C-alpha positions, 0 to 999 in steps of 0.5 A: 484488473478489467479493462475499461475505456481509458476516457472513463475514470474509475476510483479507488484508495490505496488499502489503509483507511481511518481506524476508530479510538476504540480499535486503536486502544485494542491494537495497542493493548495487542502490541504491548502484549496485553490479553484482548478478549476474543469476543470484544477484539471480533467485535469492534473489528467487525463493526470498524470494516462495516463502517469503512465499507459503508463509507466507502459506498456512500461517497462512490468509490468503485473499487473498495476494501475492508480498510485493513481495520485489523491490521496494525501496520501494512507491513508489520501486521506479518509478524502475527502471520509468519514464524521465525520473528522474535526481538526488535532492533532499532530502525535505521534512520533513513537518509533524507531524514537523518539530514533533518534531525529536527524533523525526524523526531516528529515524524513517526510519533504514535503511541500505538505501535513503536516506530524506531524498532524493527522486529527480528527474524531469528528463525525460519520463516514459514506462515502460519497466518491462515487462521487471521486471513480467513478471519479478516476474509469473514469480516470483510464479506459479511461487511458486504453482505449487509449493504444494499449494494450489488459490490463488483470490485473489491481488492484485498492488500498483502505485503511484497517480500521484499517490504517484509524483508525491508522491514524485518531485520534479518538474524538467521539465513546466510544471505538477503536472496535467500532471506527475501526467497523464504519469505517469497515462499512463506508469503505465497500461500497468503497471496493465493487465500486472498486470490482465492476470494475472487477480490483483485489481489494488491501487492504493496512494495514502497521498498521497490522505489527510493524508500527502499534506495534512502532506507537500506541501500542509501549508499548504492548508485541507482544502477546497483538499487535498479539490480536489487530492484529486479531481484525483489520483483523476481521474488514477488513474481515466484510468490505470485506464480499461479495467480493471474495477472489480471487479478494483481495491482501493485502500490509502490511509493516514496514512503508514506511519511512527512519528511524532506524526500529530497534524496528520492530516486525518480520514477522514469529510473525504476519504472522498466524494472517495474514493469517486470512484475506479473501484474496488470495494475501499477499504482504510483504517487502522483500528488506528492509535491516532490513527484508531481512531475513524474507523470512525464516518465509514462510518456518515456516508458510507457505501461505494458499492453493491457495494463492500467495505471492507478495513479495517486492524485490525492496527497496523503500527508497534509490536511488540505483537501485537494480541490477536485479541479486540482485532481481532475488536472491531475489525471488529464496530465497522466492521461495525456502522458500515456497517450490516452491509451492507458485507462486510469483508475484514480486513487490517493497516493497512499493510504490514510492509516498505514501504521495505527495511531500515525495519522498525519490526515485527520479522519474526516479531513482522510474522507473528505480527500476521497470525496474530493477523489470521487468529484476530480475523477467525474469532472475528468471523465466529462473533460475526457469524453 
């Protein structure tokens, strides 16, 4: 990620964007084990990719991607790219939702994928996703070539070893560490493949904050969870070996779901551990109502030299379009907390389509929120000039 004037706030988003109904229908067919004609799949995914690329450019986003259009989710797409995954197991309810079971029943309703279960790993993990990854890259490249705009900044997303481990039940490896590093070895192939395109590599790792703590390690005190996060960062660094830190940004969050979040770990408790990652850009929620105070953590623990901060300044869990002035306020307070020396790139808190078919935000409202993001970044830039 290139450094820029910290007073000039650029814009991006966090990977997933709304998918068209026709594509959602095909994703549902595939999830249900039904055959989809390859020609139809290629046509629909290519059209969807072209559409999201053109729309990102039309509203003025500066760092864009393919909207994760061919993926059924930000994490479970790896089930089609890794060997050793077979069967499903019931998913453990997250600690905050367990205290409000009536909320939990409504939180993960989707008719495309089954979110009450998790894939299980029953054999050795190896990477077998070259063809799928190459097809996704090709569709994105062709969509970019089809525009009349010179696009300088693109990114591609991929799941962290730790979020794969957190969302795929291990029934094969002897212990968590062996499992985690086996995933890291496999995912390293995807990381290199994506990095070879020249795009920024975005690692999605929501488990490094409270989703890991409230989902898998709710019984652990913060100190013990911090050690787990450190191990997960070590696995990520091993998988990123050979890829320049300047080409990598990391997204982490407290979970893109509309729940209580009252058990979320404070950012200040884990931020120094996140700084151990071999990256140069960090994306963290700042619009989430539970965490809007967390900008103070960056004053207590300043970002490493040369890093870019990507604060989430647009909420992704409501159909309220954030006011551009509010977005600018959020950016300003983050700017002040970093002493004005850290470059900022404005973004939403998370993706708008992290799980296909689970749309907390209406697709047209999602695009309106991104338009407000661009306007808010312009306002903040003007204020700071």
